C-alpha positions as CSV (number, residue, x, y, z in Angstrom):
1,M,-4.7,0.6,8.5
2,V,-4.4,1.7,4.8
3,V,-1.0,1.9,3.3
4,V,-1.2,4.0,0.1
5,A,1.5,3.1,-2.4
6,A,-0.1,4.0,-5.7
7,G,2.0,7.0,-6.7
8,S,3.9,7.2,-9.9
9,S,7.4,7.8,-8.3
10,V,8.0,10.6,-10.9
11,R,10.2,12.7,-8.6
12,F,12.2,9.6,-7.6
13,G,13.1,8.8,-11.1
14,G,12.2,5.2,-10.9
15,D,10.0,2.7,-9.1
16,K,10.7,3.5,-5.5
17,L,8.2,0.9,-4.2
18,L,10.2,-2.1,-5.4
19,E,13.6,-0.5,-4.8
20,E,15.5,-2.7,-2.4
21,V,16.7,-1.4,0.9
22,A,18.4,-3.8,3.4
23,G,17.4,-6.7,1.1
24,L,13.6,-5.9,0.9
25,P,11.5,-3.7,-1.3
26,V,10.6,-0.3,0.3
27,V,7.0,-1.2,0.2
28,A,7.7,-4.4,2.3
29,H,9.3,-2.2,5.0
30,A,6.3,0.2,5.0
31,V,3.9,-2.7,5.4
32,A,6.0,-4.4,8.1
33,A,6.1,-1.2,10.1
34,V,2.4,-1.3,10.6
35,R,1.2,-4.9,9.9
36,A,1.9,-6.4,13.3
37,K,0.2,-3.4,15.1
38,V,-3.2,-3.5,13.4
39,D,-6.0,-5.9,12.9
40,V,-6.5,-5.1,9.2
41,C,-4.0,-3.7,6.7
42,I,-4.9,-2.7,3.2
43,L,-2.2,-1.9,0.6
44,V,-3.2,0.4,-2.2
45,G,-1.0,0.1,-5.3
46,R,-1.0,1.1,-8.9
47,A,-3.2,-1.2,-11.0
48,V,-0.2,-2.0,-13.3
49,Q,1.8,-3.2,-10.3
50,L,-0.8,-5.4,-8.5
51,D,0.7,-8.7,-9.8
52,E,4.2,-7.6,-8.6
53,L,2.9,-6.6,-5.2
54,L,1.0,-9.8,-4.8
55,R,4.1,-11.8,-5.5
56,L,5.8,-10.1,-2.5
57,D,3.4,-12.1,-0.2
58,L,3.0,-9.3,2.3
59,D,0.0,-10.8,4.2
60,V,-2.2,-7.9,3.4
61,E,-5.1,-7.2,1.1
62,I,-4.0,-5.4,-2.0
63,V,-6.3,-3.1,-4.0
64,P,-5.8,-0.8,-7.0
65,G,-5.6,2.9,-6.4
66,G,-7.1,5.7,-8.3
67,P,-5.6,8.5,-10.5
68,T,-5.1,10.8,-7.5
69,R,-3.9,10.4,-3.9
70,T,-7.4,11.1,-2.5
71,L,-9.0,8.5,-4.8
72,S,-6.4,6.0,-3.8
73,E,-7.1,6.7,-0.1
74,M,-10.8,6.3,-0.8
75,A,-10.2,2.9,-2.5
76,G,-8.3,1.7,0.6
77,L,-11.0,2.9,2.9
78,A,-13.7,1.2,0.7
79,A,-11.7,-2.1,1.0
80,L,-12.0,-2.0,4.8
81,G,-15.7,-2.7,4.4
82,D,-17.3,-2.2,7.8
83,P,-15.0,0.6,9.1
84,P,-13.2,0.0,12.4
85,A,-13.4,2.5,15.3
86,L,-9.9,3.8,14.4
87,I,-8.4,4.1,10.9
88,G,-4.9,5.2,10.0
89,I,-3.5,6.1,6.6
90,H,0.2,5.8,5.8
91,D,1.1,7.6,2.6
């Protein structure tokens, strides 16, 4: 599973990934929703946020995204290495 969280949050008006909801950052809720149901989970984030995302200790591999949604999805797929039979992308 690839969770793409590399957007700029421009329409939101702030950093929605790290905005807390019910005591956890939004990105932690997104990862938790899929993490227990898949063998591999890759989180794609903005390069400038990788340290912050790593500090959340989400038990996933975190990779930098690209300048577009498609390139971020491709970065997540590349991080899978040998692709599994079924791939999901949560954006």
